[in-house]
N, C-alpha and C positions, 0 to 999 in steps of 0.2 A: 520798399517793404522792411520793417523791423523784426528782427529775428527775436525770438521770444528766449529768455534764457531764465531757468529757473536754478538759482544758484543753493547749493546746499552748503551751509556754514558750519562750523565746528560746534556751533549749538545745536543744529540738527542733528536728530538719533540717526542711527544706522537703518531704523526702521522706515523712517520716514522717507528716506532715499528709495529703499526697496518698494516702497507704496507708490512712489511717484512713477518707478520704473513698472509695476505692473499695472498702472492705470495706462501708461503710454502702449504697454504690450497688449491691452484689452481694447484699444481704440484701433488696432492695425496700423499702427503710425511708424514713424521712423525713429529711430533713438540712437545716440552716441553719447558716450562720457569722455571728459579729459580731465586731468588732474596728475599731481604728483603723489597725494595720498588719500586714504579714505576720508580725512578732516578736510581736503581741498578739491572738491570735485565739481564739475560742471555738467549738469545733466541738459540734453537738448531734447524737446519733444515735438512731434508733428503729428496731429489727430485729425482725421478725415472730416471733412465738412459734414455729412450726417451725423456723425458721432457729436461733433460740436453743438449742433442744432438739438439734439435729443438728450444729452446729458449736460446739466448746469455745474459747473465747477466754478470755483471762486476764482481763478484766474484763465478762464476761458477765453476772454475778449483778448488775449495776446497769442492766441495759438496761430499758426501761420504755416503753410507747407514748407518743408526743409528739402534741400537738393541732396542728392546722395553724396554722403561724405566718407570718409574712413580716418577715424582718431584712434592713435595709440596711447596707452598710459603704462606707467611703471607696473602698474599692479594688474589693470585688465586691458584687454584688447578687443576694441568693440568695430565691428563693421556696420554693416546696413543689415539688419536683423528682418529678413522677409518674413512676413507671415501671410500665408495662402488663404483665402477665403474662396469657398465652393460657388456660392452663386455670384453669377455675373450681371444680374440685375434684377430688380425688387420682383418679387413673387407676383402672380396677378391675383388681383382681388376676387373675392368670392363671386362678386357679380359677374365678371369676365366668364369664369370657370362655369358659371350656370348657363352661359348663352350657347356652349358647344358642348353638351355632355358626352357626345360619342367622339371627339375629336378635341384634345386639349393643346392648341397651339402656343407653346412655350416659346423661349426667346429661341429665335434661330441664330446658329452660329454665325459670325462674322468672317470665318475663316473660310467658309464653303465647306467644313467638315460636317461630319454626322454628329447630331445633336442627341441627347438621351432619349429623347420620342420621336425623333425622325423616322424611324421605321414603324413604331406604333402608331404613329398618327396617318401614314401611308396605308397601311393595312385597315385601320378604321374607316377611311374615307371608301375604300372598295369593298370591304368585307361584307356588308350588307347585301351587295348586288352579288356575291358570288353563290352559285346552288349547287346542290348536289343532284345529278341526273343518274335514273336508273332505268336499264330496258331489258326486261324477260326475254330469255333466249329459249329456244326450243325447235321441235319440229311436229308436224302433224299435229297443232294443237296442244302439245304436251311440253309443259316448263321443264327446262333442265337446268337453268341457272340465270343469271342477270349479268349484263353488263354495266359497270359502275363507271362513273366520270364524273366530271365537274363542268361548269359553264360560268357565264358572265352575263347578266342583264345589262344590254348596252343601250336600251329605249325603253322608253316608258310605255310605249306600247306592248311590251313584253316580248320583245326580240331577245334571244340568248344566243350568243356566240359559244360555239364548242368545238369539239373534234370529230369529224365524219365518223370513224371507227368507234366511237362511242356509241352512237345512235344509229349506223347503217350496218347491215350484214353485206360486208365486202363479197361475199359470194354470191349472193342470190338478188343483191339490188345495184341499181347503176343510176347514176344522175339523182333525179329528186325523189324524195321518198316521203311516203304519206304515214310512216310508222309513228307509234305512242310511245311517249317518254314520261316517266314519273318525276317530277320535279318538286324538290324541297329547297324551301328559302332558308337563311340563316335565322330568321324569327319565328320558323316552325312552320309556316304555311306550307301546304302542298298544293300542286296543280298536276293536271295532265297536258303534257305539252305534244304539239304536233312538229314533225321534222319537215320543214318547209323546201330547204336547199341543203345539197351535200355535194361537195366537191372531192371526189376520192384522191385526185392527184396531188392537191395541196392538203387535203385531210382537214377541211374546215367545213363544218355546217353550221346552221342556223336552225334553232327551234323557236316556236311560239306558243305563249301561254296566254290567257284571258284572265284579267283580275278586275272586280269592281273596286277595290281600293287601290291606291297608289303604290308603285313597287320602286324600289331603290334602283338606282343606274350607275354604273360606272362610267367614268369620262376617258375615252381613248386619247392616248399621247402620240409622240412620235418615235418611230424605232431608228430613225435615221440619226437621231442626237446622241444615241448612246455609244460610249467608247469602251474598249477594254479595260476592265478596272473598275467601271461603276457599278454600284450598289443596285441590284434588283431584289424582289420578293416575290416568292412563288405560292400562290394562295389556291387552295382546292379542297376536296374531300378525299386524301389518299385512304386506301381500305375502308372507304365509308365514314371516315372520321371528319365531321364537318368542323368547318372554321379552323383550318390546319394552315398556319404560316412558316414560311422557311425563307431563309435571306441567304445571300450569297454575291457574287460579283458576276459581272458580264466576262467571257473568257475569250470569245470571238463574236464580232458581228456580222460576219458574212461566211458562216462556213458553209461549204459546198456539199450539197448532197453526193456527188461522187467522192468527196473526202470520207463519207460515212459507208462507201460501198452500196449505194442505193442508187439502181439504175433508174431508166427513164429520162424524161424531160429535168433540165435544170431546175434545182430548187435552193434555197438559201434558207439557212436556220441562224438564231441566235443561240449560241452555246453559253451555258451557264454552269456554274457548281452548286446550285441550289439542289438541296434535297428534294427530288420528286419520286414518287411511288404509284404503284396501279391505283386508279379514280383520279389522280392528279390531272390527267390527260383531259383537255378543254379547257382547265382553270387558266385563271389569267397571269402573267408575269407583269410585275409592277414596279414603276420606278419611284424613287423617293419623293416624288411630288404627288403621288397616289393615282397616277395615270397608268392604264393599262398598255404595255409596249410588246406585249408578246401574247401567244397562246402556247402554252405548255404541251408539248406532243409525245415526246419519248424520252428515254434514256437508256445510256449504254449497261447494260446488266451486269458485264464481267468487270466493271469499273465504277469507281466513287468519284462524284463531283464531275460528271459527264452529262449533263442534260441538255435538251433540245427544245425552243420554242418557234413557231412561226411568227417572223417580225409583223407587227401591228400595220405597218405600212402597205405589206403585200395583202394583208387580211382585208384592209380597207378597199382596195382594187378589187379582191374578190366578192365582196358584198356589193360593190358598184355593178358587176357582171351579174349577180343574182338579180339584182333590181331591174337591170335593163334587159337580160335575155333569158333570166330563169336558170342559168347555167354560166360555168366559165368557158370563154372561148378563147382558144390559144391559136395563133397562127404558127407554121410548121414549116420550115424552110429545107430541114435534113442535113444542117450542118453541125460539126463538132468545131467550137471555137475556143480560143485561148486569149485571154487578154495580153498585150503586150506593154511592157516598159522597157526603158533604157537599159537597164542591165541584161534582160533577156534577149533583147535586140543584138546588144554587144556581143553576148555568147553566140547566137546564131550565126551573125556575120562572121565570128572567128570560125566556125565549123563549115561554113559556106559563103566566100567572098560574093557570091551572085543574090545572097538575100536581099531583099529591098531596101535601100536607105529610108527608114523610119525610126521616129522615136517612140512614137504610140500608134495604137491601131488593134486591129483584131485579126490573130492569125486562124487559119482555117487550116488545119491539119488532116481532115477527112470529109469527105462529101459521101452522102448515102446514094447508093445506086438507085434510079429511077425517082429521086426526090424531087421537089420544086429546084432546089439548087441545082441539082445535077443537070436537069433541063435546061436551067438557067446559064450554063455554062462555067460553073465554079470549079476550080481545079484545087487539090490539094496543094498547099503552099502560099495561096493567094491572101493576101493581106487586105482585110477591108479598112478603108480610109473615109469613105463616105454611104451614107444609107438613106435613101429618100431625099437626096439632095442636101444633107447635113453631115458636117464632118463627125465622126465618132471616134472614140479611144476605148471603148469598153462594151462588153455583150450586154451590160445592164441598158446601155443608151441605144441599142438596137432593139431590145425587147420592149423599151419604153415608146419607140417611134413605131412599131410595128402595132402595139396595143392589140386591138381586137380585129383588125383590120384583114380579113380572109376574102380572097380573090381579087384583090387589087394589085394592079403591076406597081413595082417599087423600082426606082433605078438605083443601081449599086454601083460605085466605082471601088475597083480593088487594083492594089500594086503586086506586081509580078516578078520572078527573079530579073536580075539586069534592069531593075525600075521601069519595068513595061507596064502603062497603064492600061486598063480594060474596062468597059463600061458595060455593064450586064442589067438585064431586067428580069426580076423575079416574081412570079405570082405565088404569095404564100396559100398555104391550104389549113383547113382546120386540123388540128393535131388530134390523133385518136386517143380517146381518154383511158385506153388499157395501156397506152406505151408508158 
């Protein structure tokens, strides 16, 4: 590789030298100079290949890349002069832009970072499937107001996913409801929807509409892949303001209902700092890939940046229950349970040396009197290590093993103080929906 050297002789004017320097800078190349005086200087230039091909210079055939250098001179001190260019890849052609008017897939960041259009593209993918829901409220046929909320079309047959508290009267209705809902799409179309399923415990409901023309749909993702710090987008119609988009990050992926002071059976939520308000309920929580990962359900009124959504993995199981039974069937044992880890077990062992020698498992601190677990012989202090013949280390595993099996005997192995093993048989009952 022969370096290109353009020597400025004594006969060259100072203007010629500056002209050469300007051309080098315009080409985003590397430049350095050396010499002992203005009249005896050497200028080295490196011009990028695209500029070489597009600009015809009388000496362009001699240009080659130069390695970074630092050369000092008596009069000037030049190092590498980095010139920053905002575009990292060629702009998409007009033909490519015409192919997808709704979503512009620009260059994806190679470092896994957010690009300029990442959030906008994700919102554009889901936006057409986000709907505004309105339900008249009143008594004795007199309308006194309306309940507003949001929803997401998840199937081309007109299936809309939303919150139960948006479309169901919690005081006067239970289970499935045949109420009517006014549905408005982003494109302005309006429909009358019907509530076909509602689960008050999880606050998830399904509304159906019928359309003679195609309906936009949103793709469901996986909430199990989320991590604290991941970017998410909340979409919906707060205060009936359609097409509203807010962004934030995931604060917690498994916030327990007990942490929020909510009674009843155990539930888990995605906690985010997305801004949501009245009317956002039922709207989708979306990841940067444009997939629905949750259903926005509530916020803390006395705080900023504390919003909660039902994970889409839980919602998918609820929808499967709806299709299979028309309702969500939840087995109930009557146990209060706590997940154990090495740190918790070590602390419990310090307090009571008789505590079982376990690294993992599910601790039972309380048993409800008269419950299936009480009848099976569970004691406070038991540590569940096997459930239905399978080793378990978390409450989630026990819930997944039970599924919707009610009235079916299940073998459970527990470890008691002084490492005493006990084998129990418990028969789950269906949980009371009012619990």
